[in-house]
C-alpha positions as CSV (number, residue, x, y, z in Angstrom):
1,M,17.1,9.3,-22.8
2,P,13.6,7.9,-23.4
3,L,12.4,5.0,-21.3
4,Q,12.9,1.8,-23.2
5,A,11.6,-1.7,-22.6
6,R,14.5,-4.0,-21.9
7,Q,13.0,-6.9,-20.0
8,A,9.5,-8.3,-20.0
9,P,9.3,-11.6,-18.2
10,N,6.1,-13.7,-18.1
11,C,3.9,-11.8,-15.6
12,T,0.1,-11.6,-15.2
13,A,-0.2,-8.5,-13.2
14,I,2.5,-6.0,-14.2
15,D,4.7,-4.8,-17.1
16,D,8.4,-4.8,-16.3
17,I,10.8,-2.3,-18.0
18,G,14.5,-2.4,-17.4
19,L,16.0,1.0,-16.5
20,E,19.5,2.3,-16.8
21,Q,20.8,5.1,-14.5
22,D,19.9,7.7,-17.2
23,D,16.3,6.4,-17.2
24,V,16.1,6.8,-13.4
25,D,17.4,10.3,-13.7
26,L,14.8,11.1,-16.4
27,L,12.0,9.7,-14.3
28,K,13.3,11.6,-11.3
29,D,13.2,14.9,-13.3
30,M,9.7,14.1,-14.6
31,C,8.1,13.4,-11.3
32,E,7.0,16.6,-9.5
33,R,5.0,14.8,-6.8
34,I,6.5,14.0,-3.5
35,T,5.2,10.6,-2.4
36,T,5.7,8.3,0.6
37,A,9.0,7.1,-0.8
38,G,10.6,10.5,-0.5
39,N,9.2,12.8,2.1
40,A,12.4,13.9,3.8
41,T,14.0,17.3,3.1
42,A,17.3,17.3,1.4
43,S,20.2,18.1,3.6
44,T,23.4,20.1,2.9
45,A,25.0,19.3,-0.4
46,S,28.5,18.2,-0.1
47,G,30.7,17.8,-3.2
48,T,34.0,18.6,-4.8
49,S,34.7,21.1,-7.5
50,S,35.3,19.6,-10.9
51,N,37.4,22.0,-12.9
52,Q,40.0,24.7,-12.5
53,A,40.1,27.2,-15.4
54,S,43.5,28.6,-16.4
55,G,43.7,32.2,-17.6
56,S,46.4,33.7,-19.7
57,A,46.8,37.4,-20.7
58,D,49.5,39.4,-22.2
59,E,48.7,42.2,-19.9
60,G,48.7,40.0,-16.7
61,T,45.0,39.4,-16.3
62,G,43.9,35.8,-15.7
63,N,40.4,34.7,-16.0
64,G,39.4,31.7,-13.9
65,N,36.1,30.1,-13.1
66,G,36.0,27.1,-10.7
67,N,33.0,24.9,-11.0
68,G,31.0,24.2,-7.9
69,G,30.7,20.6,-6.6
70,I,27.9,18.2,-7.3
71,G,26.3,17.3,-3.9
72,N,26.0,13.6,-3.0
73,N,22.5,12.3,-2.2
74,K,21.4,12.5,1.3
75,D,17.9,11.9,2.7
76,N,16.6,11.2,-0.7
77,G,17.5,14.6,-2.0
78,N,20.0,15.7,-4.7
79,G,22.1,18.7,-3.7
80,N,23.9,20.7,-6.3
81,G,26.5,23.3,-5.4
82,N,26.4,26.3,-7.7
83,N,29.5,27.3,-9.6
84,G,32.0,29.3,-7.6
85,N,33.7,32.1,-9.5
86,G,37.4,32.5,-9.0
87,N,38.6,36.2,-9.0
88,N,41.2,37.1,-11.5
89,G,44.8,37.1,-10.4
90,N,46.8,40.1,-11.7
91,G,50.4,39.5,-12.7
92,N,52.9,41.9,-14.3
93,N,53.8,40.7,-17.7
94,G,53.0,37.2,-16.6
95,N,50.2,34.7,-16.8
96,G,47.1,35.4,-14.8
97,G,46.5,33.0,-11.9
98,N,44.2,30.1,-12.1
99,G,40.7,30.7,-10.6
100,A,40.2,28.3,-7.6
101,N,37.4,25.9,-7.3
102,G,34.2,27.1,-5.6
103,D,33.8,25.8,-2.0
104,N,31.2,23.1,-1.4
105,G,27.7,24.2,-0.8
106,T,26.9,24.6,2.9
107,D,23.3,24.8,4.0
108,G,22.5,26.7,0.9
109,Q,24.3,29.9,2.1
110,P,26.5,31.8,-0.3
111,G,30.0,32.7,0.8
112,S,32.0,35.9,0.4
113,D,34.0,36.8,-2.7
114,G,37.6,35.6,-2.9
115,Q,40.3,38.1,-2.5
116,N,42.5,39.2,-5.4
117,N,46.2,38.4,-5.3
118,S,48.8,40.1,-7.4
119,G,51.7,38.3,-9.0
120,S,55.0,39.9,-9.8
121,N,56.6,39.0,-13.1
122,A,55.2,35.5,-12.6
123,N,52.0,33.6,-12.5
124,G,49.4,35.4,-10.5
125,A,48.1,33.7,-7.3
126,N,44.8,31.9,-7.4
127,G,41.7,33.9,-6.5
128,K,39.3,32.3,-4.0
129,G,35.9,31.5,-5.6
130,N,32.5,32.3,-4.2
131,V,31.0,29.6,-2.0
132,G,28.6,27.4,-4.1
133,Q,25.0,27.4,-3.0
134,N,23.1,24.2,-2.1
135,N,20.4,23.6,-4.6
136,G,19.4,20.2,-3.1
137,K,15.8,19.4,-3.8
138,N,13.8,16.5,-2.6
139,N,12.0,14.8,-5.5
140,G,11.1,11.5,-4.0
141,I,13.6,9.3,-5.8
142,K,16.8,8.2,-4.1
143,T,19.4,7.5,-6.8
144,P,22.3,5.2,-6.0
145,P,25.3,6.9,-4.5
146,S,27.7,5.1,-6.8
147,A,28.4,6.6,-10.2
148,E,29.6,3.2,-11.4
149,E,26.3,1.4,-11.0
150,A,25.9,-1.1,-13.8
151,P,23.5,-0.3,-16.7
152,G,20.1,-1.8,-16.4
153,S,20.2,-2.0,-12.6
154,Y,16.6,-1.0,-12.1
155,I,13.2,-2.2,-13.1
156,L,10.1,0.0,-13.7
157,R,7.0,-2.0,-13.0
158,I,3.6,-0.8,-14.1
159,P,0.4,-2.7,-13.1
160,R,-1.6,-4.0,-16.0
161,F,-4.9,-4.2,-14.1
162,E,-6.8,-1.7,-12.1
163,F,-7.2,-4.2,-9.2
164,A,-3.5,-4.5,-8.7
165,Q,-2.8,-3.5,-5.1
166,Q,0.6,-1.9,-5.6
167,A,0.9,0.0,-2.4
168,R,0.2,-3.2,-0.4
169,E,2.8,-5.1,-2.3
170,M,5.4,-2.4,-1.6
171,A,4.4,-2.7,2.1
172,I,4.8,-6.5,2.2
173,V,8.2,-6.4,0.3
174,R,9.6,-3.9,2.8
175,Y,8.2,-5.9,5.6
176,V,9.8,-9.1,4.3
177,R,13.2,-7.3,3.9
178,Q,13.0,-6.1,7.5
179,H,11.7,-9.3,9.2
180,T,13.2,-12.2,7.2
181,S,16.4,-13.2,5.5
182,I,14.5,-13.8,2.2
183,P,16.1,-11.7,-0.6
184,T,13.8,-9.2,-2.3
185,A,14.1,-6.2,-4.5
186,D,15.1,-2.9,-3.0
187,I,12.2,-0.4,-3.5
188,V,13.7,2.9,-4.8
189,F,10.5,4.8,-5.4
190,Y,6.9,4.2,-6.2
191,D,3.6,6.1,-6.8
192,S,0.4,4.2,-6.2
193,T,-1.7,6.9,-7.9
194,S,-2.0,8.1,-11.5
195,E,-1.1,11.6,-10.7
196,N,2.3,11.5,-12.3
197,P,3.7,12.0,-15.9
198,L,3.3,8.2,-16.6
199,K,-0.4,8.5,-15.9
200,D,-0.2,5.1,-14.1
201,P,0.8,3.7,-10.7
202,Y,4.4,2.4,-10.9
203,V,7.4,1.4,-8.9
204,V,11.1,1.6,-9.5
205,H,13.1,-1.1,-7.7
206,S,16.6,-2.6,-8.0
207,R,17.1,-5.3,-10.5
208,I,17.6,-8.7,-8.9
209,P,20.6,-10.5,-10.4
210,G,20.3,-13.8,-12.1
211,Q,17.5,-15.6,-14.0
212,D,14.2,-17.1,-12.8
213,L,14.3,-20.8,-11.9
214,Q,11.6,-21.6,-14.3
215,D,14.0,-21.0,-17.1
216,I,17.2,-22.4,-15.8
217,Y,16.4,-25.2,-13.3
218,R,16.3,-28.1,-15.8
219,T,19.8,-27.0,-17.1
220,L,21.5,-27.1,-13.7
221,D,23.8,-29.9,-12.7
222,H,23.1,-32.0,-9.6
223,E,25.2,-30.1,-7.2
224,K,23.4,-26.8,-8.0
225,K,20.0,-28.5,-7.8
226,L,21.0,-29.7,-4.3
227,A,21.9,-26.1,-3.4
228,V,18.5,-24.9,-4.6
229,A,16.7,-27.6,-2.6
230,E,18.6,-26.5,0.6
231,Q,18.0,-22.8,0.0
232,W,14.3,-23.4,-0.8
233,G,13.8,-25.1,2.5
234,Q,15.6,-22.3,4.3
235,M,13.3,-19.7,2.7
236,L,10.2,-21.6,3.9
237,L,11.7,-21.8,7.5
238,S,12.2,-18.1,7.3
239,E,8.5,-17.6,6.4
240,F,7.3,-19.9,9.2
241,A,9.3,-17.9,11.8
242,V,7.4,-14.7,11.1
243,Q,4.1,-15.1,13.0
244,N,1.1,-13.0,14.0
245,E,-1.8,-13.5,16.5
246,F,-4.5,-13.2,13.8
247,P,-4.6,-13.8,10.0
248,G,-4.8,-11.1,7.4
249,L,-2.9,-8.7,5.2
250,V,0.2,-6.5,5.8
251,D,-0.4,-2.8,4.9
252,A,1.6,0.3,5.7
253,S,1.3,4.1,6.1
254,T,3.5,7.0,7.2
255,D,3.1,8.7,10.5
256,D,3.5,12.5,11.2
257,T,7.3,12.2,11.1
258,G,7.3,10.4,7.8
259,A,8.3,7.1,9.3
260,Y,7.0,3.9,7.7
261,V,4.5,2.2,9.9
262,Y,3.2,-1.4,9.3
263,K,-0.3,-2.4,10.1
264,F,-2.4,-5.5,9.8
265,R,-5.9,-5.7,8.5
266,P,-8.4,-8.5,7.8
267,F,-8.7,-10.2,4.4
268,D,-10.8,-8.4,1.8
269,V,-14.2,-9.7,1.0
270,T,-15.5,-6.6,-0.8
271,P,-13.8,-4.3,-3.4
272,E,-14.2,-1.5,-0.8
273,P,-13.2,-2.9,2.6
274,E,-14.3,0.3,4.3
275,D,-17.9,-0.5,3.3
276,E,-17.9,-3.6,5.4
277,P,-19.3,-3.3,9.0
278,Q,-16.5,-3.3,11.5
279,D,-16.0,-6.5,13.6
280,A,-13.6,-6.3,16.5
281,R,-13.1,-10.1,16.4
282,L,-11.2,-9.8,13.1
283,L,-8.3,-7.9,14.8
284,A,-8.2,-10.0,18.0
285,K,-6.3,-13.2,18.7
286,Q,-7.8,-16.1,16.8
287,T,-7.6,-19.8,16.5
288,I,-7.5,-21.4,13.0
289,L,-11.1,-22.5,13.4
290,D,-12.1,-18.9,14.4
291,M,-10.5,-17.7,11.2
292,F,-12.6,-20.1,9.0
293,V,-15.8,-19.5,10.8
294,L,-15.4,-15.7,10.6
295,Q,-14.4,-15.8,6.9
296,F,-17.4,-17.8,5.9
297,E,-19.7,-15.5,7.9
298,R,-18.2,-12.5,6.2
299,W,-18.5,-13.9,2.7
300,H,-22.1,-14.9,3.3
301,A,-23.0,-11.4,4.6
302,A,-21.1,-9.7,1.8
303,D,-22.7,-11.8,-0.9
304,N,-26.2,-11.2,0.6
305,R,-25.6,-7.4,0.5
306,A,-24.5,-7.6,-3.1
307,Y,-26.8,-10.3,-4.4
308,P,-29.7,-10.9,-2.0
309,N,-31.0,-14.5,-2.0
310,D,-28.6,-15.6,-4.8
311,F,-26.1,-17.2,-2.4
312,P,-27.9,-19.6,-0.1
313,L,-26.3,-20.1,3.3
314,D,-25.9,-23.9,3.0
315,H,-22.8,-23.5,0.8
316,F,-21.0,-21.6,3.5
317,A,-22.5,-23.7,6.2
318,R,-21.1,-26.9,4.6
319,L,-17.7,-25.2,4.4
320,T,-17.9,-24.3,8.1
321,T,-18.8,-27.9,8.9
322,V,-15.7,-29.1,7.1
323,A,-13.6,-26.6,9.1
324,K,-15.1,-27.8,12.4
325,E,-14.5,-31.4,11.5
326,M,-10.9,-30.7,10.6
327,D,-10.4,-28.9,13.9
328,A,-12.0,-31.9,15.8
329,A,-9.7,-34.3,13.9
330,G,-6.7,-32.4,15.3
331,L,-5.5,-30.8,12.0
332,F,-5.3,-27.3,13.6
333,N,-3.5,-28.3,16.8
334,D,-0.2,-26.3,17.3
335,V,-0.7,-24.4,14.0
336,C,0.2,-20.7,14.0
337,F,-0.5,-17.8,11.7
338,S,2.7,-17.4,9.6
339,L,3.8,-15.4,6.7
340,C,2.8,-17.1,3.5
341,H,3.8,-15.9,0.0
342,L,1.0,-18.0,-1.7
343,D,2.7,-18.0,-5.1
344,L,6.2,-19.3,-4.3
345,A,6.9,-21.0,-7.6
346,P,10.1,-21.3,-9.8
347,R,8.8,-18.5,-12.1
348,N,8.8,-16.1,-9.1
349,V,12.3,-16.9,-7.7
350,M,15.5,-15.6,-9.2
351,A,18.8,-17.5,-8.9
352,D,22.3,-16.2,-9.7
353,I,24.9,-18.7,-10.9
354,K,28.1,-17.2,-9.4
355,S,30.6,-19.8,-10.5
356,D,30.8,-23.4,-11.9
357,N,29.9,-24.8,-8.5
358,L,27.9,-22.0,-6.8
359,I,24.3,-20.9,-7.2
360,Q,22.5,-18.5,-5.0
361,I,18.8,-17.7,-4.7
362,S,19.0,-13.9,-5.3
363,G,15.4,-12.8,-4.9
364,V,11.7,-13.6,-4.6
365,L,9.2,-11.7,-6.7
366,D,5.4,-11.0,-6.7
367,W,4.5,-10.7,-3.0
368,D,1.2,-9.1,-3.8
369,S,-0.8,-12.2,-2.7
370,A,1.1,-12.7,0.5
371,V,-0.8,-13.1,3.7
372,F,-0.6,-14.2,7.3
373,G,-2.3,-17.6,7.3
374,P,-2.1,-21.0,8.9
375,T,1.4,-22.4,8.6
376,F,0.3,-25.4,6.5
377,L,-0.8,-22.8,3.9
378,A,2.9,-22.3,2.9
379,C,3.6,-26.0,2.7
380,E,2.6,-26.8,-0.8
381,P,5.3,-29.4,-1.6
382,P,7.9,-28.1,-4.1
383,S,7.8,-31.4,-6.1
384,W,9.4,-29.7,-9.1
385,I,12.7,-29.9,-7.2
386,W,12.8,-33.7,-7.5
387,A,10.2,-34.3,-10.3
388,W,10.6,-31.5,-12.8
389,S,9.2,-33.4,-15.7
390,D,5.9,-33.9,-13.9
391,Y,5.8,-30.2,-12.8
392,E,6.6,-29.1,-16.4
393,D,3.9,-31.3,-17.9
394,E,0.8,-29.3,-18.8
395,D,-1.5,-32.3,-19.3
396,E,-4.9,-30.9,-18.1
397,D,-6.3,-34.4,-17.8
398,R,-4.2,-34.9,-14.7
399,G,-6.0,-32.3,-12.7
400,E,-4.7,-29.2,-10.9
401,D,-3.8,-31.2,-7.8
402,Y,-1.8,-33.9,-9.6
403,N,1.7,-32.7,-8.5
404,E,0.6,-32.2,-4.9
405,I,-1.2,-35.5,-4.7
406,H,1.9,-37.4,-5.9
407,A,4.5,-35.2,-4.2
408,N,5.5,-37.9,-1.7
409,D,5.9,-40.6,-4.4
410,T,9.4,-42.1,-4.5
411,P,11.4,-40.1,-7.2
412,A,12.4,-41.9,-10.3
413,T,16.2,-41.7,-10.0
414,P,18.8,-41.8,-7.1
415,E,19.7,-38.2,-7.9
416,D,16.1,-37.1,-7.6
417,Q,15.7,-39.0,-4.4
418,E,18.7,-37.2,-2.9
419,L,17.1,-33.9,-3.9
420,K,13.9,-34.8,-2.0
421,R,15.9,-35.9,1.1
422,K,17.9,-32.7,1.1
423,F,14.8,-30.5,1.1
424,E,13.2,-32.6,3.9
425,E,16.4,-32.5,6.0
426,V,16.3,-28.7,5.9
427,V,12.6,-28.3,6.7
428,G,12.6,-31.0,9.4
429,K,10.5,-34.1,10.1
430,D,7.9,-32.2,12.2
431,M,6.8,-30.2,9.1
432,M,6.5,-33.2,6.8
433,K,2.9,-33.9,7.6
434,F,1.9,-30.4,6.4
435,F,3.6,-31.1,3.0
436,Y,2.4,-34.6,2.3
437,K,-0.7,-35.5,4.3
438,P,-3.8,-35.4,2.1
439,Q,-5.8,-33.7,4.9
440,Y,-3.5,-30.7,4.8
441,R,-3.8,-30.5,1.0
442,L,-7.6,-30.2,1.6
443,A,-7.1,-27.7,4.4
444,R,-5.1,-25.5,1.9
445,T,-8.0,-25.8,-0.5
446,L,-10.5,-24.8,2.2
447,F,-8.4,-21.7,3.0
448,N,-8.2,-20.7,-0.7
449,I,-12.0,-20.8,-0.8
450,A,-12.2,-18.8,2.4
451,L,-9.8,-16.2,0.9
452,I,-11.5,-15.6,-2.4
453,G,-15.1,-16.7,-1.7
454,L,-17.6,-18.2,-4.1
455,R,-17.8,-15.8,-7.0
456,H,-17.5,-18.1,-10.0
457,N,-18.5,-21.6,-11.1
458,D,-15.0,-23.0,-10.6
459,A,-15.2,-22.1,-6.9
460,F,-18.5,-24.0,-6.5
461,E,-17.0,-27.0,-8.3
462,K,-13.9,-26.8,-6.1
463,T,-16.2,-26.7,-3.1
464,D,-18.1,-29.8,-4.2
465,R,-14.9,-31.7,-4.8
466,L,-13.5,-30.7,-1.4
467,I,-16.7,-31.8,0.5
468,Q,-16.7,-35.1,-1.3
469,E,-13.0,-35.8,-0.7
470,W,-13.2,-34.8,2.9
471,A,-16.3,-37.0,3.5
472,E,-14.3,-39.9,2.1
473,L,-11.1,-39.1,4.1
474,L,-12.5,-38.4,7.6
475,P,-13.5,-42.0,8.4
476,K,-9.9,-43.0,7.7
477,L,-8.6,-40.4,10.1
478,T,-11.0,-40.7,13.0
479,G,-13.3,-43.7,12.3
480,S,-16.3,-41.3,12.2
481,S,-18.4,-40.3,9.3
482,S,-18.7,-36.7,8.2
483,A,-21.9,-34.8,8.9
484,L,-21.8,-34.1,5.2
485,H,-21.9,-37.8,4.3
486,E,-25.5,-37.7,3.1
487,V,-24.9,-34.5,1.1
488,T,-21.9,-36.2,-0.5
489,L,-24.1,-39.2,-1.5
490,L,-26.7,-36.9,-3.1
491,M,-23.9,-35.1,-5.0
492,Q,-22.5,-38.4,-6.3
493,Q,-26.0,-39.5,-7.4
494,A,-26.6,-36.2,-9.2
495,S,-23.2,-36.6,-11.0
496,M,-24.2,-40.1,-12.1
497,D,-27.5,-38.9,-13.4
498,D,-25.8,-36.2,-15.4
499,D,-23.4,-38.8,-16.9
500,A,-26.4,-41.0,-17.8
501,V,-28.2,-38.1,-19.6
502,E,-25.0,-37.3,-21.5
503,A,-24.6,-40.9,-22.5
504,E,-28.1,-41.3,-24.0
505,P,-28.0,-41.6,-27.8
506,L,-29.5,-39.0,-30.0
507,I,-32.8,-39.8,-31.6
508,E,-32.9,-39.1,-35.3
509,L,-36.1,-37.4,-36.5
């Protein structure tokens, strides 16, 4: 059957198409390339014969053909036993014997012909069929072993944009499944190239049951919301527990045996990472301050290579100063590099309502932006749990940080207050500073700039706001002024001058 679109959730990077088992089989037949998802050789097919053919003949000749068994999947290959032919049974004035089923395929070797048996005035005995051959062929797609799999159990995802890093997302999803208790989709097969009948990179994965929390959370009763608050906290703790000695991205490859091997690499600062000069410091044990200093050095060097003299050093020097002052203020003490999803929002989390009083987070989507970064990076407060109306409000006048700034406000109702307490109980008091303290909100902003660089006007504006807020906050934390205080005053004066110019009345000519 043709591939049909059955599900297309709100998604910025990919198109999702629901698949039934027939669709998966079709895609399997279409794909001739063997990719990393299926590099094993199919083993012996094992199956059972499906039919016995009955023969009848006035002259005692029975014609019987037993069908060979269909092999079960093994090692990502589909084995098919050929039909076994049952030899005729000869009876005198009786019915011919039934042809027996062909034996299961064994290592692709044909068996010997069955022996004829003669009947006497009765039904002829069954002839033994030829051994079916194993036609198992590895095609890179492992189909589910159960023939009773529900329709629409798979999703075909096709990136919308060329910059989508599908292979890396597949690596991080598998890494998460292996190293955490966070539920994710099961990757069935993917091709990160366009050398396939679809002419695009794609991935087939299991469909996660349920609906995304963005759609259903406001309709849940209080008990189910409490369950979500608890499970959300447990997911974050699971992320915090996966740590690395240095920051960066998770990638993967296959070794000579076909085994999947994970590797870590630095953050990308150029479209072609291999073009960047190698720096051994990037893959060595680092402190949080080391990470910031190295990142701003890399961005400055990359921008100078691409656009000489267009990106003055003082922008990155100021950001480095902020990082050093944060470190001196103790913000980075006892902070590790942990797994961080970076886009853990209700729209990317599926929940399955199993009964009137039970809801279960069933899967987390869109891991393509996940990194190993400072633990506080994953601590953006989920204020939507206890203040959904604020989270849902799209009033741009509030600013992009409104929900985070007000996350620690006392919720409006006793029920919402209980939701906030439940989340905090699960995560623990020691983590609360990362979620609610303004200095860690600014530290998250600093990391986001260090990750994506200064490539557009919004990034420069965000940098100016960060420097100004930090210069105002530091004296409250340490009693000392920021080295950027004078720069901040100049920025404020420039902003006032701009406002004054805009306020001048037009002169009619």
